[in-house]
ZAMARGU-4260 file (C-alpha; in steps of 0.2 Angstrom, whole numbers, plus 5000, padded with zeros to 4 digits):
<rodrens>
0) 4851/4870/5222 | 4855/4884/5209 | 4850/4872/5195 | 4834/4867/5204 | 4829/4885/5206
5) 4832/4889/5187 | 4822/4874/5183 | 4808/4879/5194 | 4808/4897/5186 | 4808/4889/5168
10) 4793/4878/5173 | 4784/4893/5181 | 4787/4903/5165 | 4781/4888/5154 | 4765/4887/5165
15) 4762/4906/5163 | 4764/4905/5144 | 4751/4891/5143 | 4739/4900/5154 | 4740/4915/5143
20) 4738/4906/5127 | 4723/4896/5134 | 4715/4912/5139 | 4718/4920/5121 | 4731/4932/5127
25) 4743/4927/5113 | 4753/4944/5112 | 4757/4943/5131 | 4762/4925/5129 | 4774/4929/5115
30) 4781/4943/5126 | 4785/4930/5140 | 4794/4919/5127 | 4805/4933/5120 | 4807/4945/5134
35) 4818/4944/5150 | 4803/4945/5161 | 4791/4958/5168 | 4797/4970/5182 | 4786/4976/5196
40) 4782/4994/5199 | 4782/4990/5218 | 4801/4990/5217 | 4807/5007/5221 | 4822/5005/5209
45) 4810/5000/5195 | 4799/5014/5199 | 4813/5026/5198 | 4819/5019/5181 | 4801/5021/5174
50) 4800/5039/5180 | 4816/5043/5172 | 4810/5037/5155 | 4796/5050/5155 | 4804/5067/5156
55) 4795/5084/5159 | 4790/5094/5144 | 4805/5104/5138 | 4797/5117/5127 | 4779/5123/5128
60) 4768/5119/5113 | 4763/5133/5101 | 4747/5143/5106 | 4739/5138/5089 | 4741/5128/5074
65) 4732/5128/5057 | 4716/5118/5058 | 4712/5105/5045 | 4705/5088/5044 | 4719/5075/5044
70) 4708/5062/5036 | 4694/5061/5023 | 4683/5047/5030 | 4683/5031/5041 | 4674/5020/5029
75) 4686/5006/5032 | 4684/5006/5051 | 4673/4990/5051 | 4685/4980/5041 | 4699/4986/5052
80) 4690/4980/5068 | 4686/4964/5060 | 4704/4961/5056 | 4711/4964/5074 | 4721/4950/5081
85) 4714/4942/5097 | 4725/4941/5112 | 4734/4958/5110 | 4735/4970/5124 | 4719/4980/5128
90) 4728/4995/5136 | 4719/5005/5149 | 4700/5001/5151 | 4701/4983/5146 | 4694/4986/5128
95) 4701/4970/5121 | 4702/4967/5102 | 4690/4952/5104 | 4676/4965/5109 | 4680/4976/5095
100) 4680/4962/5083 | 4662/4958/5088 | 4657/4976/5085 | 4665/4975/5068 | 4654/4960/5064
105) 4638/4964/5073 | 4635/4983/5072 | 4621/4989/5061 | 4626/5001/5047 | 4618/5016/5057
110) 4628/5011/5073 | 4644/5009/5063 | 4641/5027/5056 | 4640/5034/5073 | 4656/5025/5078
115) 4664/5033/5062 | 4657/5050/5067 | 4664/5049/5084 | 4681/5044/5077 | 4681/5059/5065
120) 4677/5070/5079 | 4691/5063/5089 | 4704/5065/5075 | 4698/5083/5071 | 4699/5089/5089
125) 4681/5092/5091 | 4678/5083/5108 | 4680/5091/5125 | 4698/5095/5130 | 4697/5083/5145
130) 4693/5068/5134 | 4710/5068/5126 | 4719/5068/5143 | 4709/5053/5148 | 4708/5043/5133
135) 4727/5045/5129 | 4732/5038/5146 | 4746/5025/5144 | 4746/5008/5152 | 4765/5006/5156
140) 4772/4988/5158 | 4790/4988/5164 | 4800/4975/5155 | 4818/4969/5160 | 4831/4974/5147
145) 4843/4961/5150 | 4844/4943/5158 | 4852/4950/5174 | 4836/4960/5177 | 4845/4975/5184
150) 4837/4988/5172 | 4820/4989/5164 | 4811/4999/5150 | 4793/5004/5149 | 4781/4996/5136
155) 4767/5008/5133 | 4750/5002/5128 | 4734/5011/5123 | 4717/5005/5118 | 4716/4996/5101
160) 4701/5007/5096 | 4712/5023/5098 | 4726/5014/5088 | 4715/5010/5074 | 4709/5028/5072
165) 4728/5033/5072 | 4732/5020/5060 | 4718/5026/5048 | 4726/5043/5048 | 4743/5036/5044
170) 4736/5025/5030 | 4727/5039/5021 | 4742/5050/5022 | 4756/5038/5019 | 4760/5044/5002
175) 4763/5062/5007 | 4773/5057/5023 | 4784/5045/5013 | 4788/5058/5000 | 4793/5070/5013
180) 4804/5058/5023 | 4813/5049/5008 | 4827/5045/5006 | 4834/5050/5023 | 4820/5041/5032
185) 4814/5024/5026 | 4803/5019/5040 | 4787/5020/5030 | 4794/5014/5013 | 4791/4997/5005
190) 4806/4986/5009 | 4814/5001/5018 | 4827/4991/5028 | 4832/4982/5012 | 4834/4999/5003
195) 4844/5006/5017 | 4856/4992/5018 | 4858/4991/5000 | 4861/5010/4998 | 4874/5010/5012
200) 4883/4995/5005 | 4883/5003/4988 | 4890/5019/4994 | 4904/5011/5004 | 4909/5001/4989
205) 4909/5016/4979 | 4918/5027/4991 | 4932/5017/5000 | 4937/5032/5010 | 4920/5032/5019
210) 4916/5023/5035 | 4899/5019/5042 | 4895/5022/5060 | 4880/5016/5070 | 4874/5029/5084
215) 4862/5025/5097 | 4853/5037/5108 | 4848/5035/5127 | 4829/5035/5128 | 4827/5044/5112
220) 4809/5039/5108 | 4803/5044/5125 | 4813/5061/5125 | 4808/5067/5108 | 4802/5085/5107
225) 4783/5086/5104 | 4785/5105/5099 | 4798/5100/5086 | 4785/5087/5079 | 4772/5101/5077
230) 4784/5113/5070 | 4789/5100/5057 | 4771/5098/5051 | 4767/5116/5052 | 4782/5121/5041
235) 4779/5108/5028 | 4765/5113/5016 | 4761/5095/5010 | 4759/5089/5029 | 4751/5105/5036
240) 4734/5097/5036 | 4740/5085/5049 | 4747/5098/5062 | 4730/5100/5071 | 4728/5081/5073
245) 4746/5081/5080 | 4742/5095/5092 | 4726/5088/5100 | 4735/5071/5103 | 4752/5079/5109
250) 4746/5094/5119 | 4738/5084/5133 | 4749/5078/5147 | 4746/5059/5146 | 4742/5049/5161
255) 4754/5034/5165 | 4745/5019/5173 | 4751/5003/5180 | 4740/4990/5188 | 4725/5001/5188
260) 4734/5015/5197 | 4739/5032/5190 | 4758/5034/5194 | 4763/5049/5183 | 4761/5059/5167
265) 4770/5060/5151 | 4772/5078/5144 | 4786/5075/5132 | 4791/5061/5120 | 4780/5047/5113
270) 4774/5030/5120 | 4783/5015/5113 | 4772/5000/5109 | 4757/5012/5104
</rodrens>
């Protein structure tokens, strides 16, 4: 009977994956292949775990930061929309990448210019305050961490258009950020993982009295300090022009949504999967 139940579960999972693929939801299909399954927010235990992943804001954000434009232009937005991968998650509002692809292909130059102007207004903090709280709402999907399905973690999803605007800021400032972070942080470096492994291996070979220790943190991503992020940008002259962009995206208390229902808000940390 136990084997029969396992076989039925595998068959159901296979059908679910095929359904997702046939509907163009490739990203969700791959999550079903590689994850231990999706949890339900209807479970009190899962709900409690999800709430624990989004702590209250620890320190208030500063009253003001220097205002500069984080980006020079959005002229590559059309190509970015056209290059979006179909089937990835739409986040809140159902703005699927497929729809944005059509905009990239079909919008006239005048209309694309309007979209670019809107994007610049958003990135420069020139839209109404309430807009940022609404648009930065996070769709939370609880995913089981292990095969025994006793613990779960949240996958945070936002609309692809917002992520493309953020990606433009990162791409146009990658040089300055990389120069500031290296060599301690290699997350934005070309072949960063290979550089890190080679550097550590070389150091250990050179200094036989050294040891290498890997340290993990509980819920580190969701509990990072937003104020600390702002202080780091404000205090670094080469990155100070990004401080205002960080402020307008980190200051709002982001709504947390699941299944079309708002269940909480995020005041600290960042959203994984964004």
